[in-house]
Steps between C-alpha positions, in 0.01 A plus 500: 500500500447286807789413732670164460519450873315624809791640702346806661469464878216755518287401198322211672427711812340771286295242304388336827401839649293576189328165524428564868345831400276333246398221737401758760294683238310195385444377856337833593308513170366146551413561867293809412327308219420209735343739752238585238317178602448625858393845378250339271366273775453797733362728227783753564452677170684815593792289623494312171517822300776635720704181467464505119631856493789438739611174336576692179773689686670190637727435201657846482557503875680166493713606204599817684588301813713260300687777321576671829630176651724422200650849502551504876646151540675442166534843328335323208497798269879519514558137406656441154303352215686170531355461847147582377527235234586249773216628721253414228643148456485436876142629504407257221636223715277608789195476268533124466195344671363844585119522486484853361807522272342734243403749774848473655662581163286814466595602857864458404447727198330768714774505760786482250374785280458718812859433603668513160280787378432313180157564356495270199483127466803503266770352721622170640447586865125446510254240385398610150357148453407253771787283610291241686197315364174529685354185344363234735605671823315361799548516874618150582477533877276224645257737670477740203178522303527454122428787263158360427275221621353250252161337561363204304123494551237285341171642379345397832772667713543829311303712746673337795836568336421870452419518876826323585706727276361809676534341846869438428561874516413479874325835522425586860154625421189287441322484167135579487436172312804362318317191372239724335767724348686192369174402333486839330861455380422152371199626301711780353773248417256274316372796304853604407651166401435418137502129572366402841626144466792451738808359328751258650735777606236734638645712776469834671824686582482782755789729599586445865470862612203727471537828313398796716403842368278768643202325669533172312692175508529296181556126457682460165527179304413308187285204395669241284271268306672304227659752266286786634632738769269762651648758739278622780490734796263484799457833680439462874332795676359594838124527545334773705458238774875441519504156337670409171354409163633403159364797310541381139683262271724654233600276210728536201795713404303821441352498853845435646657777290250748640564374855878541447464825303779761493238747625452322831690499830760235566405176672643381829601133468718290729746341255817306578572447128358799303622371166283187545195721559585704191543186291163367619324831430666533161359161405155647570566837332749439217428841348608682816872590514692353790601851595135593568444184702796580726358854536158362597664290774660814646847425364523822301880516473505157340221614269713799397801277435303261277325784322831660414639168370185453290535855373863455393408172330217675316734778387742248357225325304309803368587787268229768541575835659393672819258780421280758672198304623171559313234702673464836671828617649499552876610814677707315761620179336677443170392155373669288236469140388638228276212382278602134521525505884182508713618767744537879512790701641426815702743782584417790734539826316725775631230767500119508504276768344218660700271399659733216615664589830726211597859381516699196400516378861126541547430298184736226611322500834162445324639202310640357825159547662341292222771231536419460869121540475221253434461549125166307489551408135470861392853645520783367285811382680825662388859387486742774599854506364800735512780543246343283228708462184344465157675468159497846339448342159154380614371847588307715254658845465163655577493321834854612589401859418190465721707382797762773445222757497290387795728287720863592423613427856391138454695439178858405430631384158847348516727204448527449872650150480757604238401218262396721208128446571326835553227471760204705615503499880179599675573605859158409647223303338166338571379205292135391481295248308370656177125550481271668249437856630128525580455814288640318194287195579186715510605688184526170316136429588392848391688462169316175425168672565286449813200409285675163461453249780859395558659847537197614707554202732877573515433856599236406758710238674804730510304783659348265760846355572641851535247580769559164668875570500449833676268344756754223573764766552268685736451181704879474523525859632641639173381817325645491147531879470506531122208282384526576128453199266860520382630409845331159496583197288315187383668165563475196275224370734296820448573633850547875537815587698634836620863583425566875547597549866639850530177645644369211713402562861349301779124539515534572870724798419247662266211731579203422274265796457195607304539814293342777713186665366577838338446794730373727225458534124857625461630174658269294280626662178866510599744296298735485796473292820356751746506275811798397710675178399743339739801294382323171585149599390334284235169582329372178336214669318758686289635173354216482248603772253850354469394137464156484346507720193384212280126443547519121453775477761302729732186282469686184603697673775192666656309171491766306688725750680315827557593472870860584409385856430353529851718621785295295744619175336867588551447644846314192628785274387752732659315481831479119492867463421593752771289296743720195427287312249694290244297442183476171318630526142469167321749387232215315324151581375228504762297247302774244570424518874308208648141580589408387852151492627 
């Protein structure tokens, strides 16, 4: 399949131009990530949010630039397949000693599929599997910092070492009292370690770059004591006085999984060797797929590549069928899943019954808004794919009929590659982590009987979390639109997350009103809305009848979240956000925060 010799005079030039395009992309990506440090130091929160949004667009812009250059200078699309086989081999040669080879391979795939108009990973001209190992890559330049710093304290120097580790980040902003905060961390560390005796190999490893997101910076590392490894994260925040504090100490895989959740915005991290950061983080969170770690670091295209490879691997080693996803069917999205795979697949329907008034492009715009927004741990991230091929033999006939009925424009069934394997091709697809729909989660509690303590506690916590989720979304300037229970899911950590985006709006674009008092008895008895309602008007007091039909649910909701039914609550947040205030939304429980006198 591959050429025996590299005799094309143009193949190397094309490969080199593609590598130049990738290097430009990663240089710009890394520069923007490094600037997060200055924005944090100067408390430029709006600049941080803007940079997080804009950085997401970098990749597609650089791919487009590279495609235009290759067509203009080399007429790349007209080159024969023999030349493209040589281009790939030359490109592999350029990956030797490269610090981001896995990202460069993905960039090659993106550019090549744009030029060759191939939409599947079933050919020899792209990297179906990685060609270059990412194991043990380090920047060997003398002045380069290592991926992580290792400290070897004694019991007597532990607090001093924590201070030194934080000082090494060279933040250009004074701490309120770093020695005091290091003492808080040390006390939390002692409480967390099962065995406080320091072993011969006791060390603290801290990643060299801080992780920036929203209004926080996070020092990420792990404690190694004998055969015990404990991951940790230290959130650094600004005080009202403009100084810095270590706000908490997060320990263990579960705390880190929540910090790196798929429902949170991407971090900004200055990384020369991203695979080394991923390897370090994976050692701390072995249950988290590498794809999701790349996503969390802002390298979403690499995350998509790894996810797709994992998906193909899972298909090969499983035998269950895709089916219509359990739960209440949506009016806008057709959802299916594979029971053995922890994700759901969502297709935009071709038509929407009243009262839905939207379009495919509007829905795609809402999903893009969520991708670029601060998700504050309450909106699931999505992976967006086009022209995805599935084996037809793995699809239930009922599911095929459902797609043919509601989204025929998105479906093709064919032997496109001419190999005798009939495929289902979905034209446009969103993929999300599977969660338990909140309505099903509550129904399970009801079915067990609320007179029993455990289901009553399950119901109560879920309702409280539901209200907390909405309030976090409000702080992030998001109005969910459709707040029905079925549009929220429960994660494995018990967090309630929103995942139905076709009606979301910015809080600042909504007009929150009280229902006007009836003018007369006829108004009061009318079954119709007798007052004017604008397209952006929202009446929070009307949420109750739709959400709180169950008395037990209503009692919990009204005790903890009655303010969500008051227009004044929503309007006050709208006014603060419009005035430029950026709310704190913590990726950890408030009780974990250090108490300062």
